[in-house]
C-alpha positions in Angstrom: 23.2 104.1 -176.0 25.5 104.4 -173.2 23.6 103.3 -170.5 22.7 100.4 -171.9 26.3 99.6 -172.2 26.8 100.4 -168.9 23.9 98.0 -167.6 25.6 95.2 -169.9 29.0 95.8 -168.6 27.1 95.6 -164.8 25.0 92.8 -165.3 27.9 90.6 -167.0 30.5 91.8 -164.0 28.1 90.5 -161.7 27.7 87.1 -163.6 31.4 86.9 -163.8 31.3 87.8 -159.7 28.9 85.0 -159.5 30.8 82.0 -161.6 34.0 82.9 -159.4 31.7 82.9 -156.1 30.4 79.5 -157.4 34.2 77.9 -158.4 35.5 78.9 -154.8 32.5 77.3 -153.2 32.7 74.2 -155.1 36.8 73.8 -154.7 36.2 74.7 -150.5 33.2 71.8 -151.2 35.8 69.8 -152.6 38.7 70.1 -150.4 36.6 69.0 -147.2 35.2 66.3 -149.4 38.4 64.4 -150.7 39.7 64.0 -147.5 36.2 61.8 -146.4 36.2 59.8 -149.8 39.9 58.6 -149.8 39.4 57.7 -146.3 35.6 55.7 -147.6 37.7 54.1 -150.4 40.9 53.3 -148.3 38.2 51.3 -145.8 36.8 49.0 -148.6 40.4 47.6 -149.3 41.9 44.4 -148.4 43.9 45.0 -145.1 47.3 44.2 -146.9 46.2 46.5 -150.1 45.4 49.1 -147.3 48.9 49.0 -145.5 50.4 49.2 -149.1 53.4 51.8 -149.5 53.0 53.6 -151.5 49.4 53.8 -151.0 47.0 53.9 -154.0 43.8 56.0 -153.9 41.7 53.6 -155.5 41.0 50.3 -154.4 41.9 47.1 -157.0 40.0 45.6 -155.1 36.7 45.5 -152.5 36.9 44.1 -149.2 34.4 44.8 -146.0 37.2 43.1 -143.8 37.9 46.5 -142.2 34.4 47.1 -141.0 34.2 43.8 -139.7 37.1 44.1 -137.6 35.9 47.6 -136.1 32.4 46.0 -135.4 34.2 43.0 -133.7 36.9 44.7 -131.8 37.1 43.8 -128.0 33.8 44.5 -126.3 31.9 45.1 -130.0 31.7 48.5 -131.7 28.0 48.9 -130.5 29.6 49.0 -127.0 31.5 52.0 -127.8 28.8 53.7 -129.4 26.1 53.5 -127.0 28.7 54.6 -124.2 29.1 57.7 -127.0 25.9 58.4 -127.1 24.7 58.1 -124.1 27.6 60.3 -122.7 26.8 63.5 -125.4 22.9 63.0 -124.8 23.7 63.5 -120.8 26.3 66.6 -122.0 23.6 68.4 -123.8 21.1 67.9 -120.9 23.7 69.2 -118.5 24.6 71.8 -121.1 21.0 73.1 -121.4 19.6 72.5 -117.8 22.9 75.1 -116.7 23.7 77.2 -120.0 19.5 78.1 -120.5 18.9 79.9 -117.1 22.3 81.2 -116.9 22.2 83.1 -120.4 18.4 84.2 -119.3 20.0 86.1 -116.3 22.7 87.7 -117.8 20.7 89.0 -120.4 17.1 90.1 -118.9 18.1 90.8 -114.8 20.0 93.6 -114.0 22.7 91.9 -111.8 25.7 93.5 -110.2 28.9 93.3 -112.2 27.2 90.8 -114.6 29.3 92.2 -117.3 32.3 91.1 -114.7 31.4 87.9 -114.3 30.3 87.1 -118.0 34.1 88.0 -119.3 35.1 85.7 -116.0 32.8 82.6 -117.8 34.5 83.5 -121.6 37.9 83.9 -119.8 37.7 80.4 -118.5 37.8 79.4 -122.9 41.6 80.4 -122.7 42.5 77.4 -120.1 43.8 74.6 -121.5 41.0 71.8 -120.9 44.1 69.3 -120.5 45.8 71.7 -117.5 42.1 70.7 -115.6 42.0 66.9 -116.3 45.0 66.2 -113.7 42.6 68.0 -110.6 39.5 67.0 -111.6 40.5 63.5 -112.1 41.5 63.4 -108.4 38.1 65.0 -107.6 36.0 62.7 -109.2 37.7 59.9 -108.4 37.3 60.7 -104.3 33.3 60.9 -106.0 33.5 57.5 -107.4 32.2 59.2 -110.9 35.4 57.5 -112.7 34.7 55.0 -115.3 31.0 56.5 -115.5 28.8 57.9 -118.3 27.8 60.9 -116.0 31.4 61.7 -114.6 32.4 62.0 -118.2 29.4 64.0 -119.6 30.1 66.4 -116.4 34.2 67.1 -118.1 32.3 67.9 -121.5 29.9 69.9 -120.0 32.9 71.7 -118.2 34.5 72.2 -121.4 31.7 73.3 -123.4 29.4 75.6 -121.3 31.2 79.0 -121.2 30.7 79.0 -125.4 27.2 77.9 -124.5 26.1 80.6 -121.8 27.7 82.8 -124.4 25.4 81.5 -127.1 21.8 81.5 -124.7 22.7 84.9 -124.0 23.1 86.7 -127.5 19.6 84.5 -128.4 17.7 85.9 -125.0 18.9 89.6 -125.5 18.0 89.3 -129.8 14.5 88.8 -128.6 12.4 92.0 -128.4 12.0 93.8 -125.0 8.0 94.8 -125.7 6.9 90.9 -125.4 8.4 90.5 -122.4 6.5 93.5 -121.0 3.8 92.7 -122.7 3.5 89.5 -120.7 4.1 90.9 -117.1 0.9 92.9 -118.1 -0.7 89.6 -118.6 0.8 88.9 -114.9 3.2 86.2 -115.7 5.8 85.5 -113.8 8.9 85.2 -114.8 9.8 81.4 -114.9 6.3 81.7 -116.7 7.9 84.2 -119.2 11.4 82.0 -119.5 9.0 79.1 -120.3 5.9 80.5 -122.6 6.9 83.3 -124.3 11.4 83.0 -124.5 11.9 79.3 -125.0 10.1 78.8 -128.2 11.9 81.9 -129.3 15.3 81.1 -128.1 15.2 77.0 -129.7 17.1 77.4 -132.4 19.6 78.6 -130.2 19.4 76.0 -127.6 19.6 73.6 -130.6 23.0 74.9 -131.9 24.1 74.4 -128.3 22.8 70.6 -128.5 24.5 70.8 -131.9 28.4 72.1 -130.6 27.7 70.2 -127.2 27.1 66.8 -129.0 30.3 67.0 -131.7 32.7 68.2 -129.1 31.5 65.3 -127.0 31.4 62.6 -129.3 34.9 63.7 -130.5 36.3 64.2 -127.3 39.3 61.9 -127.1 41.5 62.8 -123.7 39.4 63.2 -121.3 38.0 60.1 -121.9 40.8 58.0 -122.1 41.6 59.3 -118.8 38.7 58.9 -116.8 37.5 55.9 -118.5 39.8 52.8 -117.4 37.5 49.8 -117.9 37.1 48.4 -121.5 33.1 48.2 -121.7 33.7 52.2 -120.5 35.5 53.2 -123.7 33.7 55.8 -126.0 34.5 55.3 -130.1 37.4 57.9 -130.4 39.7 55.6 -127.1 38.2 52.6 -129.4 40.0 53.9 -132.5 43.1 54.2 -131.1 43.3 50.6 -130.4 41.2 49.2 -133.2 43.8 50.9 -135.5 47.2 48.9 -133.7 47.3 45.9 -135.2 50.4 43.1 -135.3 53.6 44.6 -133.2 52.5 47.8 -133.4 52.0 48.6 -137.0 49.2 50.9 -137.7 46.0 48.9 -139.3 45.1 51.5 -141.9 41.9 50.2 -142.9 40.4 49.5 -139.9 41.7 53.0 -138.7 39.8 54.0 -141.5 36.9 51.9 -141.6 36.4 53.0 -137.7 36.6 56.9 -138.6 33.5 56.3 -141.5 31.5 54.7 -138.4 32.8 57.8 -136.1 31.7 60.5 -138.9 27.8 58.8 -139.4 26.2 60.2 -136.6 27.7 63.8 -136.5 26.8 64.2 -140.1 23.3 62.4 -139.5 22.7 65.2 -136.6 23.7 68.2 -138.6 21.7 67.3 -141.4 18.6 66.8 -139.2 19.4 70.3 -137.8 20.7 71.9 -139.8 17.9 74.5 -140.3 17.9 75.5 -137.0 21.7 75.7 -136.7 22.1 78.3 -139.1 19.6 80.4 -137.6 20.8 79.6 -134.2 24.1 80.8 -134.9 23.7 83.8 -136.5 21.4 85.4 -134.1 23.3 83.8 -130.6 27.2 84.5 -132.1 26.7 87.1 -134.9 24.5 90.1 -132.8 
């Protein structure tokens, strides 16, 4: 009788903990979604209603005027979206091209002082990237890389590369050495081992690097503002700054919220598409 009572209490306690955890998760989800929902509702308000003081959270009438303002702003929304996509794609390509071989070498080769090199790479993450923009701009100006997608992608790669190397090194270290030894016994060279054995196994880590590189590049503002001076070269974050400025410098809140919603869609879409690989890659690469 006592055992049955104890088991019932344990089950009841487990259910209570489960309900508490579920309620906490729902609260966190609501906390994250409420700003997006309010932003979406504000983007559907007419411009005058969106700028009303005090603001009203629910629109009294629906209008697509804010989205038309964003779509037709200066060079056009799709020009800025295309610029951001090209820069983000180049950033992903550069990050993978550098971090995969670097992570492979740091994880599998007996390089003298490699731990020191690795710590120096990670230490660069502590430097505020704003401090690097002035010398980088002077260097890129002499190389004619300002106002180019490649130049801005290189800057974004510099900002993202230390974390990418960290993820890839830990992803390679998580692979059992027996697989590498078996490939060596079969006569594979180092590059064949990397291409045929390791790359399929570290694919989740590579996708995680790609996702972080995409989001970092897509949302980056200061470097894009400094390195891009032509209107047709601007990225989406720079465009949002311009489209939010109304008459006499008054903030056009409706157009700003419409631009925010448009800029969020690619990030959410890419994350949902790669979510399964992202979770496994982050666990194998960052938590080791």
